[in-house]
DRENDO-1510 file (C-alpha; in Angstrom, 1 decimal, always signed):
<recs>
REC; n; res; u; v; w
REC; 1; UNK; +27.9; -69.5; -33.3 .
REC; 2; UNK; +24.9; -67.2; -33.4 .
REC; 3; UNK; +24.2; -64.8; -36.8 .
REC; 4; UNK; +25.4; -61.7; -35.4 .
REC; 5; UNK; +29.0; -63.4; -34.5 .
REC; 6; UNK; +28.7; -65.0; -38.3 .
REC; 7; UNK; +28.4; -61.9; -39.7 .
REC; 8; UNK; +31.0; -60.1; -37.4 .
REC; 9; UNK; +33.3; -63.2; -38.7 .
REC; 10; UNK; +32.8; -62.4; -42.3 .
REC; 11; UNK; +33.8; -58.8; -42.3 .
REC; 12; UNK; +36.7; -59.9; -40.2 .
REC; 13; UNK; +37.7; -62.6; -42.3 .
REC; 14; UNK; +37.9; -60.0; -45.4 .
REC; 15; UNK; +39.5; -57.4; -43.3 .
REC; 16; UNK; +42.2; -59.6; -41.8 .
REC; 17; UNK; +43.0; -61.0; -44.9 .
REC; 18; UNK; +43.6; -58.0; -46.9 .
REC; 19; UNK; +50.5; -63.3; -48.7 .
REC; 20; UNK; +59.1; -71.6; -44.8 .
REC; 21; UNK; +58.7; -75.1; -43.6 .
REC; 22; UNK; +58.3; -77.0; -46.3 .
REC; 23; UNK; +61.9; -78.0; -46.5 .
REC; 24; UNK; +64.4; -77.6; -49.2 .
REC; 25; UNK; +62.7; -79.1; -52.2 .
REC; 26; UNK; +59.5; -81.0; -52.7 .
REC; 27; UNK; +59.9; -83.8; -50.5 .
REC; 28; UNK; +58.3; -83.3; -47.0 .
REC; 29; UNK; +60.5; -85.8; -45.4 .
REC; 30; UNK; +63.6; -88.2; -46.1 .
REC; 31; UNK; +63.9; -91.3; -48.7 .
REC; 32; UNK; +62.5; -91.3; -51.7 .
REC; 33; UNK; +60.1; -88.2; -51.0 .
REC; 34; UNK; +56.7; -90.3; -50.9 .
REC; 35; UNK; +56.2; -89.1; -47.2 .
REC; 36; UNK; +58.0; -92.4; -45.9 .
REC; 37; UNK; +61.0; -91.2; -43.9 .
REC; 38; UNK; +62.4; -94.9; -44.1 .
REC; 39; UNK; +62.9; -94.6; -47.8 .
REC; 40; UNK; +61.3; -98.0; -48.6 .
REC; 41; UNK; +58.4; -96.2; -50.9 .
REC; 42; UNK; +55.3; -97.9; -48.9 .
REC; 43; UNK; +54.1; -94.8; -47.6 .
REC; 44; UNK; +53.8; -95.6; -44.1 .
REC; 45; UNK; +55.9; -93.9; -41.3 .
REC; 46; UNK; +58.0; -96.0; -39.3 .
REC; 47; UNK; +58.9; -93.5; -36.6 .
REC; 48; UNK; +56.1; -92.8; -34.2 .
REC; 49; UNK; +57.8; -89.6; -33.0 .
REC; 50; UNK; +58.4; -88.4; -36.3 .
REC; 51; UNK; +55.0; -89.0; -37.2 .
REC; 52; UNK; +53.5; -86.9; -34.4 .
REC; 53; UNK; +55.9; -83.8; -35.5 .
REC; 54; UNK; +55.4; -84.1; -39.1 .
REC; 55; UNK; +51.6; -85.1; -39.4 .
REC; 56; UNK; +51.3; -84.3; -43.2 .
REC; 57; UNK; +53.7; -87.0; -43.9 .
REC; 58; UNK; +51.9; -89.5; -41.6 .
REC; 59; UNK; +48.6; -89.2; -43.1 .
REC; 60; UNK; +48.1; -92.1; -45.6 .
REC; 61; UNK; +49.5; -91.1; -49.0 .
REC; 62; UNK; +47.5; -91.0; -52.0 .
REC; 63; UNK; +49.2; -93.5; -54.7 .
REC; 64; UNK; +46.7; -92.1; -57.4 .
REC; 65; UNK; +47.9; -88.6; -57.3 .
REC; 66; UNK; +51.8; -89.0; -56.8 .
REC; 67; UNK; +52.4; -85.7; -58.6 .
REC; 68; UNK; +50.9; -83.8; -55.6 .
REC; 69; UNK; +54.2; -84.2; -53.8 .
REC; 70; UNK; +52.4; -84.0; -50.3 .
REC; 71; UNK; +50.7; -86.3; -48.5 .
REC; 72; UNK; +47.2; -85.4; -46.5 .
REC; 73; UNK; +47.6; -83.3; -43.4 .
REC; 74; UNK; +45.4; -84.3; -40.8 .
REC; 75; UNK; +45.9; -81.2; -38.7 .
REC; 76; UNK; +44.4; -79.2; -41.0 .
REC; 77; UNK; +41.0; -77.9; -40.7 .
REC; 78; UNK; +38.3; -80.7; -41.5 .
REC; 79; UNK; +35.7; -78.3; -42.2 .
REC; 80; UNK; +34.9; -78.2; -46.2 .
REC; 81; UNK; +35.4; -80.9; -48.8 .
REC; 82; UNK; +37.2; -82.4; -50.7 .
REC; 83; UNK; +38.8; -84.6; -48.4 .
REC; 84; UNK; +40.3; -87.0; -50.5 .
REC; 85; UNK; +41.9; -86.8; -54.1 .
REC; 86; UNK; +43.8; -83.9; -55.6 .
REC; 87; UNK; +41.7; -80.9; -53.6 .
REC; 88; UNK; +42.2; -82.3; -50.2 .
REC; 89; UNK; +44.0; -80.4; -47.8 .
REC; 90; UNK; +47.9; -81.6; -47.8 .
REC; 91; UNK; +51.5; -80.7; -46.3 .
REC; 92; UNK; +52.8; -78.5; -43.8 .
REC; 93; UNK; +50.4; -75.4; -44.8 .
REC; 94; UNK; +47.3; -77.2; -46.2 .
REC; 95; UNK; +47.4; -75.9; -49.7 .
REC; 96; UNK; +44.9; -77.7; -52.5 .
REC; 97; UNK; +45.6; -79.0; -55.6 .
REC; 98; UNK; +49.0; -79.0; -57.3 .
REC; 99; UNK; +51.5; -77.2; -55.3 .
REC; 100; UNK; +53.5; -74.5; -57.1 .
REC; 101; UNK; +56.9; -76.4; -57.1 .
REC; 102; UNK; +55.1; -78.6; -59.1 .
REC; 103; UNK; +54.0; -76.0; -61.3 .
REC; 104; UNK; +57.7; -74.9; -61.6 .
REC; 105; UNK; +59.1; -78.2; -62.6 .
REC; 106; UNK; +56.5; -78.8; -65.4 .
REC; 107; UNK; +57.3; -75.6; -66.7 .
REC; 108; UNK; +61.2; -76.6; -66.6 .
REC; 109; UNK; +60.7; -79.6; -68.2 .
REC; 110; UNK; +58.6; -78.2; -70.9 .
REC; 111; UNK; +61.3; -75.5; -71.3 .
REC; 112; UNK; +63.8; -78.5; -72.1 .
REC; 113; UNK; +61.4; -80.1; -74.2 .
REC; 114; UNK; +61.2; -76.6; -76.6 .
REC; 115; UNK; +57.4; -76.6; -75.8 .
REC; 116; UNK; +57.1; -73.2; -74.2 .
REC; 117; UNK; +55.5; -70.0; -76.0 .
REC; 118; UNK; +57.9; -67.0; -76.7 .
REC; 119; UNK; +58.1; -64.9; -73.5 .
REC; 120; UNK; +55.8; -67.5; -71.7 .
REC; 121; UNK; +56.1; -66.6; -67.8 .
REC; 122; UNK; +55.7; -69.3; -64.9 .
REC; 123; UNK; +52.3; -68.5; -62.7 .
REC; 124; UNK; +52.5; -69.2; -58.9 .
REC; 125; UNK; +49.1; -68.9; -56.9 .
REC; 126; UNK; +49.1; -68.6; -53.2 .
REC; 127; UNK; +45.8; -68.5; -51.0 .
REC; 128; UNK; +45.8; -66.7; -47.8 .
REC; 129; UNK; +45.0; -69.7; -45.1 .
REC; 130; UNK; +45.1; -66.9; -42.3 .
REC; 131; UNK; +46.0; -63.5; -41.3 .
REC; 132; UNK; +45.9; -61.5; -38.3 .
REC; 133; UNK; +45.6; -57.4; -38.0 .
REC; 134; UNK; +48.5; -56.9; -35.8 .
REC; 135; UNK; +48.2; -53.3; -35.0 .
REC; 136; UNK; +44.6; -52.6; -33.8 .
REC; 137; UNK; +44.6; -54.7; -30.6 .
REC; 138; UNK; +41.6; -52.5; -29.0 .
REC; 139; UNK; +39.3; -52.8; -31.9 .
REC; 140; UNK; +39.2; -55.1; -34.4 .
REC; 141; UNK; +42.1; -57.4; -32.6 .
REC; 142; UNK; +40.2; -57.5; -29.6 .
REC; 143; UNK; +38.5; -60.8; -28.3 .
REC; 144; UNK; +36.8; -62.8; -29.7 .
REC; 145; UNK; +36.9; -61.1; -33.3 .
REC; 146; UNK; +40.3; -62.7; -34.2 .
REC; 147; UNK; +39.2; -66.2; -33.5 .
REC; 148; UNK; +35.7; -65.8; -35.3 .
REC; 149; UNK; +37.7; -64.5; -38.2 .
REC; 150; UNK; +40.1; -67.5; -38.3 .
REC; 151; UNK; +37.4; -70.0; -38.0 .
REC; 152; UNK; +35.2; -68.3; -40.8 .
REC; 153; UNK; +38.3; -68.6; -42.9 .
REC; 154; UNK; +39.0; -72.2; -42.5 .
REC; 155; UNK; +35.6; -72.3; -43.8 .
REC; 156; UNK; +36.4; -71.0; -46.8 .
REC; 157; UNK; +33.7; -68.1; -46.4 .
REC; 158; UNK; +36.0; -65.5; -47.8 .
REC; 159; UNK; +39.3; -65.9; -50.0 .
REC; 160; UNK; +42.1; -63.5; -50.8 .
REC; 161; UNK; +44.3; -65.2; -53.7 .
REC; 162; UNK; +47.6; -63.7; -54.6 .
REC; 163; UNK; +48.9; -64.6; -58.1 .
REC; 164; UNK; +52.4; -63.8; -59.4 .
REC; 165; UNK; +53.7; -64.3; -63.1 .
REC; 166; UNK; +57.3; -63.9; -63.4 .
REC; 167; UNK; +60.2; -64.8; -65.9 .
REC; 168; UNK; +61.8; -68.3; -65.6 .
REC; 169; UNK; +64.5; -70.2; -67.6 .
REC; 170; UNK; +67.1; -72.8; -67.0 .
REC; 171; UNK; +65.2; -73.5; -63.7 .
REC; 172; UNK; +65.7; -70.3; -62.1 .
REC; 173; UNK; +64.1; -67.0; -61.7 .
REC; 174; UNK; +65.2; -64.3; -63.9 .
REC; 175; UNK; +65.0; -60.2; -64.1 .
REC; 176; UNK; +62.2; -59.3; -66.0 .
REC; 177; UNK; +58.6; -57.9; -66.3 .
REC; 178; UNK; +55.6; -60.1; -65.3 .
REC; 179; UNK; +52.4; -59.2; -63.6 .
REC; 180; UNK; +50.2; -59.8; -60.3 .
REC; 181; UNK; +46.8; -60.3; -59.5 .
REC; 182; UNK; +45.7; -60.1; -56.1 .
REC; 183; UNK; +41.9; -60.4; -55.1 .
REC; 184; UNK; +39.1; -62.2; -53.9 .
REC; 185; UNK; +37.9; -65.5; -55.4 .
REC; 186; UNK; +35.1; -68.2; -55.2 .
REC; 187; UNK; +35.5; -71.4; -53.6 .
REC; 188; UNK; +34.8; -74.4; -55.5 .
REC; 189; UNK; +33.6; -77.1; -53.0 .
REC; 190; UNK; +33.7; -80.1; -55.3 .
REC; 191; UNK; +37.7; -79.7; -56.3 .
REC; 192; UNK; +39.1; -77.6; -53.9 .
REC; 193; UNK; +39.8; -75.1; -56.5 .
REC; 194; UNK; +39.2; -71.4; -57.1 .
REC; 195; UNK; +37.4; -68.9; -59.7 .
REC; 196; UNK; +38.0; -65.7; -59.9 .
REC; 197; UNK; +34.8; -63.4; -59.8 .
REC; 198; UNK; +33.6; -61.9; -63.2 .
REC; 199; UNK; +32.8; -58.5; -64.2 .
REC; 200; UNK; +29.1; -59.2; -63.5 .
REC; 201; UNK; +29.3; -61.1; -60.5 .
REC; 202; UNK; +28.4; -58.3; -57.7 .
REC; 203; UNK; +25.0; -57.8; -56.6 .
REC; 204; UNK; +23.3; -54.4; -57.3 .
REC; 205; UNK; +20.9; -54.2; -54.4 .
REC; 206; UNK; +18.0; -51.8; -54.3 .
REC; 207; UNK; +18.4; -49.3; -51.6 .
REC; 208; UNK; +22.1; -49.1; -51.4 .
REC; 209; UNK; +24.6; -46.4; -52.1 .
REC; 210; UNK; +27.8; -47.1; -50.7 .
REC; 211; UNK; +31.1; -46.9; -52.8 .
REC; 212; UNK; +30.3; -48.5; -56.3 .
REC; 213; UNK; +26.9; -50.0; -54.6 .
REC; 214; UNK; +25.9; -49.9; -58.5 .
REC; 215; UNK; +28.9; -51.6; -60.3 .
REC; 216; UNK; +28.3; -55.4; -61.3 .
REC; 217; UNK; +32.3; -55.5; -61.8 .
REC; 218; UNK; +33.4; -54.3; -58.3 .
REC; 219; UNK; +34.5; -57.9; -57.5 .
REC; 220; UNK; +36.7; -58.6; -60.5 .
REC; 221; UNK; +40.4; -58.4; -60.1 .
REC; 222; UNK; +42.7; -56.0; -61.8 .
REC; 223; UNK; +46.2; -57.4; -63.4 .
REC; 224; UNK; +49.0; -54.8; -62.7 .
REC; 225; UNK; +52.4; -55.3; -64.1 .
REC; 226; UNK; +55.2; -56.3; -62.0 .
REC; 227; UNK; +59.2; -56.5; -61.9 .
REC; 228; UNK; +61.8; -58.9; -60.8 .
REC; 229; UNK; +65.2; -57.9; -60.3 .
REC; 230; UNK; +67.5; -60.9; -59.2 .
REC; 231; UNK; +70.1; -58.5; -58.4 .
REC; 232; UNK; +68.3; -57.6; -55.4 .
REC; 233; UNK; +70.6; -59.6; -52.6 .
REC; 234; UNK; +67.1; -59.8; -50.1 .
REC; 235; UNK; +64.6; -62.4; -52.0 .
REC; 236; UNK; +61.8; -60.4; -50.0 .
REC; 237; UNK; +62.4; -57.3; -52.5 .
REC; 238; UNK; +63.0; -58.9; -55.8 .
REC; 239; UNK; +59.6; -58.5; -57.0 .
REC; 240; UNK; +58.0; -55.2; -57.1 .
REC; 241; UNK; +54.6; -54.2; -58.5 .
REC; 242; UNK; +54.0; -50.3; -59.6 .
REC; 243; UNK; +50.4; -49.5; -58.2 .
REC; 244; UNK; +51.0; -46.2; -59.6 .
REC; 245; UNK; +50.1; -47.4; -62.9 .
REC; 246; UNK; +46.6; -48.2; -61.6 .
REC; 247; UNK; +44.0; -46.0; -60.0 .
REC; 248; UNK; +44.5; -45.5; -56.3 .
REC; 249; UNK; +41.1; -45.4; -55.4 .
REC; 250; UNK; +39.3; -47.9; -52.8 .
REC; 251; UNK; +38.4; -51.3; -53.7 .
REC; 252; UNK; +35.4; -53.8; -52.6 .
REC; 253; UNK; +35.6; -57.2; -51.0 .
REC; 254; UNK; +32.2; -59.3; -50.9 .
REC; 255; UNK; +31.2; -60.7; -47.8 .
REC; 256; UNK; +28.5; -63.2; -47.8 .
REC; 257; UNK; +26.2; -64.1; -45.4 .
REC; 258; UNK; +26.6; -67.7; -44.1 .
REC; 259; UNK; +23.4; -68.3; -42.6 .
REC; 260; UNK; +22.1; -69.6; -45.8 .
REC; 261; UNK; +23.1; -72.7; -47.8 .
REC; 262; UNK; +23.3; -70.3; -50.7 .
REC; 263; UNK; +25.5; -67.4; -50.0 .
REC; 264; UNK; +24.1; -63.9; -50.4 .
REC; 265; UNK; +25.5; -60.8; -50.1 .
REC; 266; UNK; +25.6; -59.0; -47.1 .
REC; 267; UNK; +27.9; -56.1; -47.4 .
REC; 268; UNK; +31.2; -54.6; -48.9 .
REC; 269; UNK; +34.2; -54.1; -47.2 .
REC; 270; UNK; +35.9; -51.1; -48.5 .
REC; 271; UNK; +39.7; -50.9; -48.7 .
REC; 272; UNK; +42.6; -48.9; -50.4 .
REC; 273; UNK; +46.3; -48.5; -50.8 .
REC; 274; UNK; +46.8; -52.4; -50.3 .
REC; 275; UNK; +50.8; -53.1; -50.7 .
REC; 276; UNK; +52.7; -56.3; -49.9 .
REC; 277; UNK; +55.4; -55.1; -47.7 .
REC; 278; UNK; +57.4; -58.7; -47.7 .
REC; 279; UNK; +56.3; -62.0; -49.2 .
REC; 280; UNK; +59.3; -64.2; -49.4 .
REC; 281; UNK; +60.4; -65.4; -53.2 .
REC; 282; UNK; +63.0; -68.0; -51.9 .
REC; 283; UNK; +62.2; -71.8; -53.3 .
REC; 284; UNK; +62.2; -73.2; -50.2 .
REC; 285; UNK; +58.9; -70.9; -49.7 .
REC; 286; UNK; +57.2; -71.4; -52.7 .
REC; 287; UNK; +54.5; -73.9; -51.5 .
REC; 288; UNK; +54.2; -72.6; -48.3 .
REC; 289; UNK; +54.7; -69.2; -46.5 .
REC; 290; UNK; +53.9; -70.4; -43.1 .
REC; 291; UNK; +52.8; -74.0; -41.4 .
REC; 292; UNK; +49.6; -75.4; -39.4 .
REC; 293; UNK; +51.1; -76.6; -36.4 .
REC; 294; UNK; +48.4; -78.8; -34.5 .
REC; 295; UNK; +45.4; -76.6; -34.6 .
REC; 296; UNK; +47.4; -73.2; -35.0 .
REC; 297; UNK; +48.8; -71.6; -37.8 .
REC; 298; UNK; +52.3; -70.2; -37.6 .
REC; 299; UNK; +53.3; -67.5; -40.1 .
REC; 300; UNK; +56.4; -67.2; -41.8 .
REC; 301; UNK; +58.4; -64.5; -39.8 .
REC; 302; UNK; +58.4; -61.5; -42.0 .
REC; 303; UNK; +55.5; -62.0; -44.4 .
REC; 304; UNK; +53.5; -58.7; -44.1 .
REC; 305; UNK; +50.9; -56.8; -45.9 .
REC; 306; UNK; +49.1; -53.6; -45.5 .
REC; 307; UNK; +46.0; -52.2; -46.5 .
REC; 308; UNK; +44.1; -49.1; -45.4 .
REC; 309; UNK; +40.2; -48.4; -44.2 .
REC; 310; UNK; +38.9; -45.0; -45.5 .
REC; 311; UNK; +36.4; -43.6; -43.0 .
REC; 312; UNK; +33.7; -42.0; -44.9 .
REC; 313; UNK; +33.4; -45.3; -47.3 .
REC; 314; UNK; +33.0; -47.6; -44.5 .
REC; 315; UNK; +30.5; -45.2; -42.7 .
REC; 316; UNK; +27.9; -45.9; -45.3 .
REC; 317; UNK; +24.9; -47.1; -43.1 .
REC; 318; UNK; +22.9; -48.6; -46.2 .
REC; 319; UNK; +26.2; -51.0; -46.4 .
REC; 320; UNK; +27.3; -53.9; -44.1 .
REC; 321; UNK; +26.6; -54.7; -40.3 .
REC; 322; UNK; +24.3; -51.8; -39.5 .
REC; 323; UNK; +21.2; -54.3; -40.0 .
REC; 324; UNK; +22.7; -56.2; -37.2 .
REC; 325; UNK; +25.1; -54.3; -35.0 .
REC; 326; UNK; +23.3; -50.4; -35.5 .
REC; 327; UNK; +26.7; -49.6; -36.5 .
REC; 328; UNK; +29.4; -49.3; -39.2 .
REC; 329; UNK; +32.7; -50.7; -39.7 .
REC; 330; UNK; +34.2; -47.3; -39.5 .
REC; 331; UNK; +32.7; -46.9; -36.2 .
REC; 332; UNK; +34.0; -50.4; -34.8 .
REC; 333; UNK; +37.6; -49.3; -36.0 .
REC; 334; UNK; +36.8; -46.2; -34.0 .
REC; 335; UNK; +35.4; -47.3; -30.9 .
REC; 336; UNK; +35.6; -51.1; -30.7 .
REC; 337; UNK; +32.6; -53.4; -30.4 .
REC; 338; UNK; +29.8; -52.2; -29.1 .
REC; 339; UNK; +26.9; -53.5; -27.0 .
REC; 340; UNK; +24.9; -50.6; -25.5 .
REC; 341; UNK; +22.0; -49.5; -27.8 .
REC; 342; UNK; +22.8; -46.1; -26.8 .
REC; 343; UNK; +26.1; -46.2; -28.1 .
REC; 344; UNK; +24.6; -47.3; -31.5 .
REC; 345; UNK; +22.7; -43.7; -31.7 .
REC; 346; UNK; +25.4; -41.4; -30.2 .
REC; 347; UNK; +28.9; -42.8; -31.6 .
REC; 348; UNK; +29.9; -42.1; -35.2 .
REC; 349; UNK; +33.3; -42.3; -36.6 .
REC; 350; UNK; +32.9; -39.2; -38.7 .
REC; 351; UNK; +30.7; -37.2; -36.3 .
REC; 352; UNK; +31.7; -37.9; -33.1 .
REC; 353; UNK; +34.4; -35.2; -31.5 .
REC; 354; UNK; +37.9; -36.7; -31.8 .
REC; 355; UNK; +39.7; -36.8; -28.6 .
REC; 356; UNK; +43.0; -38.2; -27.3 .
REC; 357; UNK; +42.1; -42.3; -26.7 .
REC; 358; UNK; +42.5; -43.2; -22.8 .
REC; 359; UNK; +41.6; -39.1; -21.8 .
REC; 360; UNK; +39.1; -39.0; -19.2 .
REC; 361; UNK; +35.7; -39.3; -20.9 .
REC; 362; UNK; +37.2; -40.1; -24.3 .
REC; 363; UNK; +35.0; -43.2; -26.1 .
REC; 364; UNK; +37.5; -43.0; -29.1 .
REC; 365; UNK; +39.9; -46.2; -29.0 .
REC; 366; UNK; +42.2; -45.3; -31.8 .
REC; 367; UNK; +42.1; -42.2; -34.0 .
REC; 368; UNK; +42.8; -42.7; -37.7 .
REC; 369; UNK; +46.6; -42.3; -38.5 .
REC; 370; UNK; +46.9; -42.3; -42.2 .
REC; 371; UNK; +45.7; -40.1; -45.2 .
REC; 372; UNK; +44.2; -41.6; -48.5 .
REC; 373; UNK; +43.5; -39.7; -51.8 .
REC; 374; UNK; +39.8; -38.8; -52.3 .
REC; 375; UNK; +39.6; -36.9; -55.4 .
REC; 376; UNK; +40.4; -37.9; -59.2 .
REC; 377; UNK; +43.4; -35.5; -59.0 .
REC; 378; UNK; +44.8; -36.9; -55.5 .
REC; 379; UNK; +44.8; -40.2; -56.8 .
REC; 380; UNK; +46.7; -39.5; -59.8 .
REC; 381; UNK; +49.5; -38.1; -57.6 .
REC; 382; UNK; +49.7; -40.5; -54.3 .
REC; 383; UNK; +48.4; -43.3; -52.4 .
REC; 384; UNK; +47.4; -44.1; -48.8 .
REC; 385; UNK; +50.2; -43.7; -46.5 .
REC; 386; UNK; +50.7; -43.2; -42.9 .
REC; 387; UNK; +50.3; -39.7; -42.2 .
REC; 388; UNK; +50.7; -39.3; -38.0 .
REC; 389; UNK; +53.3; -37.3; -37.4 .
REC; 390; UNK; +53.5; -39.3; -33.6 .
REC; 391; UNK; +53.2; -42.5; -35.2 .
REC; 392; UNK; +55.6; -45.3; -33.4 .
REC; 393; UNK; +57.1; -47.1; -36.2 .
REC; 394; UNK; +58.4; -49.9; -33.7 .
REC; 395; UNK; +54.8; -50.9; -33.1 .
REC; 396; UNK; +53.4; -50.7; -36.8 .
REC; 397; UNK; +56.6; -52.0; -38.4 .
REC; 398; UNK; +57.3; -48.9; -41.0 .
REC; 399; UNK; +58.8; -45.7; -40.5 .
REC; 400; UNK; +57.0; -42.5; -41.0 .
REC; 401; UNK; +57.2; -41.0; -44.4 .
REC; 402; UNK; +55.3; -37.8; -45.3 .
REC; 403; UNK; +56.0; -34.2; -44.9 .
REC; 404; UNK; +53.7; -31.1; -44.8 .
REC; 405; UNK; +53.8; -30.2; -48.5 .
REC; 406; UNK; +50.7; -30.7; -50.9 .
REC; 407; UNK; +52.1; -33.0; -53.5 .
REC; 408; UNK; +52.3; -31.5; -57.0 .
REC; 409; UNK; +53.6; -34.2; -58.8 .
REC; 410; UNK; +52.7; -38.0; -58.9 .
REC; 411; UNK; +54.9; -40.1; -56.1 .
REC; 412; UNK; +55.7; -43.7; -57.1 .
REC; 413; UNK; +54.4; -46.0; -54.0 .
REC; 414; UNK; +56.7; -48.3; -52.9 .
REC; 415; UNK; +59.2; -48.3; -56.1 .
REC; 416; UNK; +61.3; -50.7; -54.7 .
REC; 417; UNK; +63.9; -51.1; -51.8 .
REC; 418; UNK; +65.9; -48.0; -52.8 .
REC; 419; UNK; +62.7; -46.0; -52.7 .
REC; 420; UNK; +63.0; -43.8; -49.6 .
REC; 421; UNK; +61.2; -40.6; -50.6 .
REC; 422; UNK; +58.1; -39.1; -49.1 .
REC; 423; UNK; +54.9; -40.9; -50.4 .
REC; 424; UNK; +52.6; -37.9; -49.3 .
REC; 425; UNK; +51.3; -35.4; -46.9 .
REC; 426; UNK; +51.1; -35.8; -43.3 .
REC; 427; UNK; +47.9; -35.7; -41.5 .
REC; 428; UNK; +46.5; -34.4; -38.2 .
REC; 429; UNK; +44.6; -37.5; -36.1 .
REC; 430; UNK; +42.7; -34.9; -34.3 .
REC; 431; UNK; +41.6; -33.0; -37.1 .
REC; 432; UNK; +42.5; -29.6; -35.4 .
REC; 433; UNK; +45.7; -28.8; -37.6 .
REC; 434; UNK; +45.6; -25.4; -39.7 .
REC; 435; UNK; +48.3; -26.6; -41.8 .
REC; 436; UNK; +47.7; -30.5; -42.2 .
REC; 437; UNK; +44.6; -32.2; -43.7 .
REC; 438; UNK; +42.8; -34.3; -40.9 .
REC; 439; UNK; +43.8; -38.3; -41.0 .
REC; 440; UNK; +40.7; -39.8; -42.8 .
REC; 441; UNK; +41.9; -43.7; -42.8 .
REC; 442; UNK; +43.2; -46.6; -40.9 .
REC; 443; UNK; +46.0; -48.2; -41.7 .
REC; 444; UNK; +45.9; -52.4; -40.9 .
REC; 445; UNK; +49.1; -54.3; -40.9 .
REC; 446; UNK; +48.9; -57.9; -41.2 .
REC; 447; UNK; +51.0; -61.4; -40.9 .
REC; 448; UNK; +49.8; -64.4; -42.9 .
REC; 449; UNK; +50.2; -68.1; -43.8 .
REC; 450; UNK; +49.7; -68.6; -47.5 .
REC; 451; UNK; +49.6; -71.8; -49.5 .
REC; 452; UNK; +49.8; -73.2; -53.0 .
REC; 453; UNK; +46.2; -73.0; -54.8 .
REC; 454; UNK; +44.4; -73.6; -58.1 .
REC; 455; UNK; +42.7; -70.9; -59.9 .
REC; 456; UNK; +40.3; -72.4; -62.4 .
REC; 457; UNK; +39.9; -70.3; -66.1 .
REC; 458; UNK; +36.1; -69.9; -65.4 .
REC; 459; UNK; +34.9; -67.2; -63.8 .
REC; 460; UNK; +32.1; -67.2; -61.0 .
REC; 461; UNK; +28.8; -65.3; -61.8 .
REC; 462; UNK; +27.5; -65.2; -58.5 .
REC; 463; UNK; +28.8; -65.7; -54.7 .
REC; 464; UNK; +29.5; -69.3; -54.0 .
REC; 465; UNK; +27.5; -72.1; -52.1 .
REC; 466; UNK; +28.2; -72.8; -48.7 .
REC; 467; UNK; +29.9; -76.5; -48.6 .
REC; 468; UNK; +28.8; -77.1; -45.2 .
</recs>
């Protein structure tokens, strides 16, 4: 893979990752749960056909670590270490380290023994193994970019982790207040764990002036409150995060230059308005959201999240792919992957006149379809939302929830399954309306495969070293 493809892959890894088939308990097969379908406890499959169907059971067990519940899965990407011990990729979704099901079991046992602290929460952690943007087929979703992104994620080049703390008692989740942390992390090659970035980890590079370029804390994760309501019938809707409690401005995702053994900063992807649309909280999905089927990732149907790509913040030529593509991420979203040097000079997502994609002579592949708040006052009242009145919900998977009015009071974004009100003002994709503001962002909708992961207490102060 060439260096240009590598950098593109890193950007798409970050973009496409900006949340079961595990069975009904912690055992992947029948019998005694040690991965041996015969139930004789020797860890060796007796049924060759079943072995082919369930490779995570067929792999040789690690008797030294019986608490891990799952055996090694030889279908998992064998790109980075460790390949044995507790950090090896295991189970149908290739998780590393202690699975969430075991975390829950340990929590329940500590409760029975009276060892929990007052109001202690159970914490589940999931790493996004795979994600794919499904609503930009002509630009970031066009071949070969998705395949490059998947390869980069398999190599641990960029990691997005979800962590949820929830109230639990008597072996069951209960209603109450918890917290969520969603953000990137540093992969620890030696043991298969992850470390969050510290508030001094982001490089401050001379000559750059993109969003938060001089803020060394821009990679750190913000913890936000969440609410669990077990009275809600649909398990996908039981946990909600009130993102209105935190600033609604853009956030930075670091990308590394993988051409070096020691990863160095290459650019920041700027996203805004991240929201989990659906991420099942059913017990059978606690370890795996989706599976690895041979060499293919298979998402769990319905698991989706969205984020937005603000135009101005991603069109700064001191940030990102300009050094290799002579272009910006904003231009990639607008016009697709460019190859003609003339296009590098003449096409600009903010300067090139907008036109209807597909019309004669129009170079735009995708007009912006969303509106994101820009000023502090706007960010205090509303968040990014789909604003194109011609938006097709059957394609993007959501209904249009905007009106023509300028917000005068704070809107609560996705306040729960009963929140059906407007998310903000509509916008004009063409930028020609006298009544509506021009759309200034693209919505990305992604499906995911996620697996249990372990986050260490120590923080990472710099970019991680390549495991390859």
